C-alpha positions in Angstrom: 96.6 10.9 -90.8 95.3 13.2 -93.6 91.2 13.9 -93.2 89.2 12.9 -96.1 85.6 12.9 -96.9 84.4 9.9 -98.6 81.2 8.1 -99.0 80.7 4.8 -97.1 80.6 1.4 -99.2 79.9 -1.7 -98.1 82.6 -3.6 -100.2 84.8 -6.5 -99.4 88.3 -5.1 -98.3 90.1 -7.8 -100.5 88.0 -6.8 -103.5 88.9 -3.6 -105.8 86.7 -0.9 -105.1 84.2 -0.3 -107.9 84.3 -3.5 -109.6 81.5 -6.0 -108.4 79.9 -3.4 -106.5 79.6 -1.1 -109.4 78.4 -4.0 -111.7 75.5 -5.1 -109.1 74.4 -1.2 -108.8 74.0 -1.0 -112.8 72.3 -4.4 -113.0 69.8 -3.6 -110.2 69.1 0.1 -112.2 68.8 -2.1 -115.6 66.0 -4.4 -113.8 64.2 -1.2 -112.8 64.2 0.3 -115.8 62.9 -2.8 -117.6 60.2 -2.7 -115.5 59.0 0.5 -116.4 56.4 1.2 -119.0 57.3 1.7 -122.6 56.0 5.4 -122.6 58.0 6.1 -119.7 61.2 4.6 -120.8 61.1 6.6 -123.9 61.1 10.2 -121.8 64.0 11.8 -120.8 65.0 11.6 -117.1 63.5 14.2 -115.0 65.7 16.5 -113.6 64.9 17.8 -109.9 64.5 21.3 -110.0 67.2 23.3 -108.1 64.7 25.2 -105.9 63.3 21.8 -104.4 67.0 20.9 -103.4 67.7 24.2 -101.9 66.0 24.0 -98.3 67.5 20.3 -97.6 71.1 19.9 -99.5 74.3 21.4 -99.4 77.9 20.9 -100.7 80.5 20.4 -98.3 83.8 19.7 -99.7 82.2 18.6 -103.4 79.7 16.2 -101.5 76.2 16.7 -101.4 74.6 16.3 -97.8 70.9 16.0 -97.2 69.8 18.2 -94.3 66.2 16.9 -94.5 64.6 15.9 -91.1 64.1 12.4 -92.3 67.9 12.0 -93.5 68.9 13.6 -90.3 67.0 10.6 -88.6 68.7 8.3 -90.9 71.9 9.8 -90.4 71.7 9.3 -86.2 70.8 5.7 -86.9 74.0 4.9 -89.3 75.9 5.6 -86.3 75.2 2.4 -85.0 76.2 0.7 -87.9 79.8 -1.1 -88.2 82.3 0.5 -90.4 84.6 -1.8 -92.5 88.1 -1.3 -93.2 87.2 -0.3 -96.5 84.7 2.2 -95.1 87.4 3.7 -92.6 90.5 3.6 -94.6 90.8 4.6 -98.3 93.5 5.5 -100.7 96.3 5.9 -98.1 93.7 8.2 -95.7 91.0 8.0 -92.9 87.6 8.6 -94.0 85.7 11.6 -92.0 83.8 9.3 -89.9 86.9 7.2 -88.6 89.0 10.0 -87.9 86.3 11.5 -85.9 85.9 8.2 -84.2 89.6 7.9 -83.6 89.8 11.3 -82.1 87.0 10.6 -79.6 88.6 7.2 -78.5 91.9 9.1 -78.0 90.3 12.1 -76.1 88.6 9.4 -73.8 91.9 7.4 -73.3 93.8 10.7 -72.9 91.3 11.7 -70.0 91.7 8.0 -68.3 95.4 8.6 -68.5 95.2 12.2 -67.3 92.7 10.9 -64.0 95.1 8.3 -62.8 97.8 10.5 -61.6 96.0 13.9 -61.5 94.9 13.4 -57.6 98.4 13.0 -56.7 99.1 16.6 -56.0 96.0 16.8 -54.0 96.5 14.1 -51.5 97.9 16.3 -48.6 94.8 18.5 -48.9 92.5 15.5 -48.6 94.6 13.7 -45.9 94.1 17.0 -44.0 90.6 17.8 -44.5 89.4 14.0 -43.5 91.7 13.7 -40.8 93.3 10.3 -42.5 96.9 9.2 -42.3 99.1 9.4 -45.5 98.8 5.7 -46.0 95.1 5.8 -46.1 94.9 8.7 -48.5 97.6 7.0 -51.0 94.7 4.5 -51.8 92.8 7.4 -54.0 95.7 6.6 -56.3 96.9 2.9 -55.8 93.0 1.7 -56.0 92.8 3.3 -59.5 95.8 1.3 -60.6 94.5 -1.7 -58.9 91.0 -1.5 -60.6 92.7 -0.9 -63.9 94.5 -4.0 -63.7 91.6 -5.9 -62.9 89.4 -4.6 -65.9 92.2 -5.0 -68.6 91.8 -8.8 -68.8 88.2 -8.4 -69.3 88.4 -6.6 -72.3 88.7 -9.4 -75.0 85.4 -10.7 -73.9 83.8 -7.3 -73.8 85.1 -5.9 -77.1 83.7 -9.6 -78.5 80.2 -9.4 -76.9 79.6 -5.4 -77.1 80.1 -3.0 -79.6 82.2 0.2 -79.7 79.6 2.5 -79.0 78.1 0.4 -76.2 81.5 0.1 -74.3 82.6 3.4 -74.5 78.9 5.0 -73.5 78.7 2.8 -70.6 82.3 3.1 -69.4 81.5 7.3 -69.7 78.3 6.7 -67.8 80.2 5.1 -65.2 83.3 7.4 -65.1 80.8 10.6 -64.8 78.8 9.0 -62.1 82.4 8.1 -60.2 83.3 11.7 -60.9 80.4 13.2 -59.5 80.1 11.0 -56.2 83.7 11.9 -55.3 82.7 15.6 -56.1 79.9 15.5 -53.8 80.9 13.2 -51.5 80.8 14.1 -47.7 83.3 10.9 -46.4 86.7 9.7 -47.5 85.2 6.3 -48.3 82.8 7.9 -50.9 85.8 9.6 -52.8 87.4 6.3 -52.8 84.2 4.9 -54.0 83.9 7.4 -56.7 87.6 6.9 -57.5 86.9 3.0 -58.2 84.2 4.0 -60.6 86.5 6.2 -62.5 88.8 3.3 -62.7 86.2 1.0 -64.1 85.3 3.6 -66.6 88.4 4.1 -68.0 90.1 0.8 -67.4 89.2 -0.8 -70.7 89.6 2.4 -72.9 93.1 1.8 -74.0 92.8 -1.9 -75.2 89.6 -0.6 -77.0 91.6 2.0 -78.5 94.4 -0.3 -79.6 92.0 -3.0 -81.3 90.3 0.1 -83.3 93.3 1.2 -84.5 94.6 -2.3 -85.7 90.9 -2.8 -87.2 91.2 0.2 -89.4 94.9 0.7 -90.5 96.6 -1.7 -92.8 99.7 -3.6 -91.5 102.4 -1.0 -93.0 100.6 1.7 -91.5 99.7 0.6 -87.7 103.4 1.6 -86.3 102.5 5.5 -87.3 99.3 5.4 -86.1 100.1 4.0 -82.7 102.7 6.3 -82.3 100.4 9.1 -82.8 98.0 8.2 -80.3 100.6 6.9 -78.0 101.9 10.7 -77.8 98.5 11.6 -75.8 99.3 8.6 -73.4 102.7 9.7 -72.8 101.7 13.5 -72.3 98.6 12.9 -69.8 100.5 11.5 -66.6 103.0 14.5 -67.2 100.5 17.2 -67.3 98.3 15.5 -64.7 99.8 16.1 -61.5 100.7 19.8 -62.5 97.3 20.8 -63.6 95.8 18.7 -60.3 98.0 21.2 -58.1 97.1 23.9 -60.0 93.4 23.3 -59.3 93.8 22.6 -55.8 95.5 25.6 -54.9 93.2 27.5 -56.8 89.7 26.2 -55.9 90.3 23.0 -53.8 90.7 19.2 -54.4 86.8 19.0 -55.2 87.6 21.3 -58.5 89.4 18.4 -60.0 86.3 16.1 -60.0 84.1 19.1 -61.0 86.1 19.3 -64.0 86.3 15.4 -64.7 82.8 15.2 -64.3 82.1 17.9 -67.3 84.8 15.9 -69.3 82.6 12.9 -68.7 79.5 14.5 -69.7 81.4 16.1 -72.8 82.9 12.9 -73.8 79.3 11.0 -73.4 78.0 13.4 -76.0 80.8 13.3 -78.5 80.4 9.3 -78.3 76.6 9.4 -78.8 76.7 11.7 -81.9 79.4 11.1 -83.5 81.2 7.7 -82.7 81.1 4.8 -85.0 81.2 1.0 -84.3 84.2 -0.9 -85.2 84.7 -4.8 -85.6 82.1 -7.6 -85.5 80.1 -8.3 -82.2 79.0 -11.9 -81.1 75.9 -11.2 -79.7 75.5 -15.0 -78.7 78.5 -15.0 -76.5 78.3 -15.1 -72.7 80.7 -14.4 -70.0 82.2 -17.3 -67.8 81.6 -15.8 -64.6 83.7 -18.0 -62.8 86.8 -17.0 -64.8 85.6 -13.5 -64.1 85.9 -14.2 -60.5 89.2 -15.7 -60.8 90.7 -12.8 -62.7 89.3 -10.6 -60.3 90.8 -12.5 -57.1 94.2 -13.3 -58.9 95.3 -10.2 -60.8 93.6 -8.1 -57.9 95.0 -10.0 -55.1 98.6 -9.9 -56.4 98.9 -6.0 -57.1 97.0 -5.6 -53.6 99.8 -7.6 -51.9 102.6 -5.6 -53.9 100.8 -2.5 -53.2 101.3 -2.9 -49.5 104.6 -3.6 -49.7 105.6 0.1 -49.2 103.6 0.6 -46.3 103.9 -3.2 -44.4 107.1 -5.6 -44.4 107.1 -8.7 -46.4 105.9 -11.1 -43.3 102.9 -9.0 -42.6 99.4 -11.0 -43.6 98.3 -7.8 -45.6 101.2 -8.5 -47.8 101.6 -12.4 -48.2 98.2 -13.3 -47.8 96.7 -11.2 -51.0 99.8 -12.3 -52.8 99.0 -15.9 -52.3 95.4 -15.4 -53.2 96.6 -13.8 -56.1 98.9 -16.4 -57.5 96.4 -19.1 -56.7 93.7 -17.1 -58.7 96.2 -16.4 -61.7 97.4 -20.1 -62.0 93.6 -21.6 -61.7 93.0 -18.7 -64.2 95.5 -19.6 -66.8 94.4 -23.6 -66.3 90.9 -22.7 -66.8 91.3 -20.3 -69.8 93.5 -23.1 -71.4 91.3 -25.9 -71.3 88.2 -24.2 -72.4 90.2 -22.7 -75.5 91.2 -26.1 -76.3 87.6 -27.5 -75.7 86.1 -24.6 -78.0 88.7 -25.4 -81.0 88.0 -29.1 -81.1 84.0 -28.2 -81.1 83.4 -29.4 -77.6 82.3 -26.0 -76.2 80.3 -23.3 -78.1 81.3 -20.5 -76.1 85.3 -19.6 -76.2 87.7 -18.6 -73.4 87.0 -15.4 -71.3 90.8 -15.0 -72.4 92.3 -16.6 -75.4 95.8 -17.5 -73.7 96.8 -19.5 -76.9 98.3 -16.1 -78.4 101.4 -16.8 -76.1 102.1 -19.8 -78.3 103.0 -17.1 -81.0 106.9 -16.5 -80.2 107.0 -13.2 -81.7 104.1 -11.9 -79.7 105.6 -13.5 -76.4 109.1 -11.9 -76.8 107.5 -8.5 -77.2 105.1 -8.8 -74.5 107.9 -9.6 -72.1 110.4 -6.9 -73.4 107.3 -4.4 -72.9 106.4 -5.6 -69.3 110.1 -5.4 -68.5 110.1 -1.7 -69.7 107.0 -1.0 -67.7 108.7 -2.7 -64.6 111.6 -0.7 -64.9 110.2 2.7 -65.8 107.2 2.8 -63.1 109.9 2.1 -60.5 112.0 5.3 -61.4 109.1 7.6 -61.7 108.5 7.0 -58.0 111.9 6.7 -57.0 113.2 9.7 -58.5 111.0 12.2 -56.8 111.8 10.8 -53.4 115.7 11.6 -54.3 114.6 15.1 -55.5 112.3 16.1 -52.4 113.7 13.8 -49.4 117.3 13.8 -50.2 118.0 16.9 -52.0 115.3 18.9 -50.3 113.6 20.5 -53.2 109.8 21.1 -53.5 107.2 19.1 -55.2 107.1 21.8 -57.8 110.5 21.3 -58.6 110.4 17.8 -58.7 107.6 18.0 -61.2 109.3 20.3 -63.6 112.7 18.5 -63.4 110.6 15.4 -64.5 108.4 16.7 -67.1 110.8 17.2 -70.1 110.8 13.4 -70.1 107.2 12.9 -70.5 107.6 15.4 -73.5 110.6 13.6 -75.0 108.8 10.1 -74.8 105.6 11.6 -76.6 107.7 12.8 -79.6 109.8 9.9 -79.9 106.8 7.6 -79.9 105.5 9.3 -82.7 108.9 9.2 -84.9 109.3 5.5 -83.5 105.6 4.3 -84.8 107.0 6.0 -88.4 110.2 4.0 -88.2 108.7 1.1 -86.9 106.6 0.9 -90.6 110.0 2.1 -92.4 112.7 -0.3 -91.0 111.0 -2.8 -88.5 111.1 -3.5 -85.1 114.5 -4.7 -84.4 116.5 -1.5 -85.1 114.1 0.6 -83.8 113.6 -1.4 -80.5 117.3 -1.9 -80.5 118.3 1.9 -80.3 115.5 2.3 -77.7 116.9 0.0 -75.5 120.4 1.4 -76.0 119.1 4.8 -75.4 117.2 3.7 -72.2 120.4 1.8 -70.8 122.5 5.0 -71.1 120.1 7.2 -69.4 119.5 4.9 -66.6 123.2 4.3 -66.1 123.7 8.3 -66.2 121.1 8.5 -63.6 122.9 6.0 -61.5 125.6 8.5 -60.7 123.6 11.1 -59.0 124.9 11.9 -55.3 124.3 14.3 -52.8 125.8 17.4 -54.7 124.9 16.6 -58.0 123.3 19.0 -60.3 119.7 19.0 -60.0 118.9 19.2 -63.7 121.2 16.2 -64.7 118.5 14.3 -63.3 116.1 16.0 -65.9 118.6 15.1 -68.5 119.0 11.7 -67.8 115.4 11.0 -67.3 114.5 13.0 -70.9 117.4 10.6 -72.0 115.4 7.4 -70.6 112.1 8.4 -71.9 113.3 9.0 -75.4 114.6 5.3 -75.5 110.9 4.3 -74.0 109.1 5.9 -76.7 111.3 3.8 -79.0 110.7 0.7 -77.1 107.1 0.5 -76.0 104.7 1.3 -78.4 106.8 -0.1 -81.5 107.3 -3.5 -79.9 103.8 -3.8 -78.6 102.4 -2.9 -82.4 105.2 -5.6 -83.8 103.8 -8.1 -81.5 100.2 -7.5 -82.3 101.0 -7.6 -85.9 102.3 -10.8 -85.5 98.9 -12.5 -84.4 95.7 -13.1 -87.0 93.2 -10.7 -87.0 90.8 -12.5 -84.9 93.4 -12.8 -82.0 94.3 -8.8 -81.7 91.8 -8.3 -79.0 92.8 -11.3 -77.1 96.4 -10.0 -77.5 95.8 -6.4 -76.4 94.2 -7.3 -73.2 97.1 -10.0 -72.5 99.9 -7.6 -73.4 98.1 -4.8 -71.3 97.5 -7.0 -68.5 101.3 -7.7 -68.5 101.9 -4.2 -68.3 99.6 -3.3 -65.7 101.3 -6.3 -63.5 104.7 -5.2 -64.1 104.1 -1.3 -63.3 102.3 -2.4 -60.1 105.3 -4.8 -59.0 108.1 -2.5 -60.3 107.6 0.6 -57.8 107.3 -1.7 -54.7 110.1 -4.2 -55.6 112.8 -1.3 -56.5 111.8 0.8 -53.4 111.9 -2.5 -51.1 115.5 -3.1 -52.6 116.3 0.6 -52.1 115.1 0.7 -48.6 117.1 -2.5 -47.7 120.3 -1.1 -48.9 119.3 2.4 -47.2 119.0 0.6 -43.6 122.3 -1.6 -44.5 124.3 1.5 -45.4 123.1 3.8 -42.4 124.4 0.6 -40.4 127.5 0.6 -42.2 128.1 4.2 -41.5 127.6 3.8 -38.0 123.8 4.9 -37.8 122.3 7.9 -36.5 120.2 10.7 -38.5 122.9 12.5 -39.5 124.1 9.6 -42.2 120.6 8.9 -43.2 120.4 11.0 -46.4 123.8 9.8 -47.5 122.3 6.4 -47.0 119.1 7.3 -48.8 121.2 8.4 -52.0 123.1 5.1 -51.7 119.8 3.1 -51.8 118.6 5.1 -55.0 121.8 4.4 -56.8 121.6 0.9 -56.4 117.9 0.8 -57.2 118.8 2.5 -60.3 121.6 -0.1 -61.0 119.3 -2.7 -60.9 117.2 -0.8 -63.2 120.1 -0.7 -65.7 120.6 -4.6 -65.3 117.1 -4.9 -66.5 117.6 -2.7 -69.5 120.5 -4.5 -70.2 118.5 -7.8 -70.3 116.1 -5.9 -72.7 119.0 -5.0 -75.0 120.0 -8.6 -75.1 116.4 -9.8 -75.9 116.1 -7.4 -78.7 119.2 -8.2 -80.4 118.8 -12.1 -80.2 115.1 -12.6 -79.9 113.5 -9.9 -82.2 113.3 -11.6 -85.5 111.1 -12.6 -88.1 108.0 -10.9 -90.3 108.1 -7.2 -89.8 111.3 -7.3 -87.3 113.6 -5.8 -90.1 117.4 -5.7 -89.4 120.4 -3.5 -89.2 121.5 -4.6 -92.8 118.1 -3.3 -94.4 118.7 0.1 -92.3 122.4 0.3 -93.7 121.0 -0.7 -97.2 118.4 1.9 -97.5 120.7 4.5 -96.0 123.4 3.7 -98.9 120.5 3.7 -101.5 118.9 7.1 -100.3 122.8 8.5 -100.5 123.2 7.1 -103.9 119.8 8.8 -105.0 120.5 12.1 -103.3 124.1 12.4 -104.9 123.4 11.2 -108.1 121.5 14.3 -109.4 124.4 16.4 -108.2 127.0 14.7 -110.1 125.0 14.9 -113.2 124.4 18.4 -112.6 128.2 19.1 -112.1 129.0 17.3 -115.1 
């Protein structure tokens, strides 16, 4: 993205700039000229004196900027106005206002992803200080993911009812209050409440950023844009635990929340003074609070139940009861949203559904959402399982575990950028097919770990896996949303992010359950006893990775046979472009030789 300064005009995105708008301006000027007295018409136009302009004007990049107090007041008021696509993206470049706004939204979303895992390294210290169990302490990270999963389905309504500035400022206020509460809290319960506030504040930011990117960029530039913002999202989870551990060792766990509090204040100030609005707002839209309640109990109950699998057996009420409530709530929610959407389209209701699930009727969107959810399911589970292997089975420290997993996150950040650019050039199918094959290869490589494996083999395998993830997740998400009409992008973003949150919350508990079951079975086969426990654990890790590889194989087949249609591209297109490129580059050389 290249930064350019350009004047804002309220022009129709479909209308060539400088045509109808310029004609209207000239007609208005002619009318004003005709209304002047005859003697004033004959006089030459008066030029303002240079000395009168000096105190309040300056030239920035050949653009005159008025610094007068009245203009500054008007400038602050302009931030509440909505930027159209033509005011945000011109001549292949972002305007200054759009670039600054996207940078602010990316920073805030990065901060939310960073916050989600930053506290994991400080959990032992918090557990010791408050005298709680490890299971209780883990709720500081589990509740964050749980609340985010509840908030995401609501983003379609929030972005329809409130402006970008209203959503961001309110979110950052809640986030900052939560961080301050956790910083100053004398009890674990208040720290937990503070984490819940943080999750509410950051839960809607990634969908808001997605919707903003799609409202600004044309169809053939969205891949590169999503890849660029996706880089920040990939780096955040990698450096979060590392910096959290450094802060905890240096200044205690409360210093983490001190930093987050000041980051929240900085984000609010940036948003207040520089963030612009994007997209239209329906001020008469009202929330269906019963649907909101169904969403909270449905998605929250399901994720809560699966989260408890790691601590309780399946038949324990704290596992199956929330799951049952969640399934009932989700089914009821889906039926209600389908009915409300049908009534709204038939003109029987003035209010649209809280979440328009009719986007799932779009075959391409449905395919992309399912593949992205499967990739999240497989990916999130391995991120949990492999540190357990490194620390429990191999006896390495948490620091070594973090260093082993770090290159993978950096690899995914890079591949997401190039994956987005490749999407714009070649289409979704060849890019995602390459990504799923690389992801499958890395998972198979990792499944060969043993009690004596070179520890950096895990790092190489994870690096390979995450390179593949970068070519799968963001390109497929962008392609699936591109297949929707502009009016349904907000609903599509909410649906696909909800599916990813649920898949991520379910993935780790399910594969850990498989790993634990196979570990117990293998330990029994080896005769029992503590001396064979590590060998049994390695066996469980190996088969959990093989199950993940089977999911990756399903993803390869889905991309191969189901990713088709507009924007999908094909291997034939890639080969044809490659041959044309070779011919183009070899022709001048042949001419020069002749």
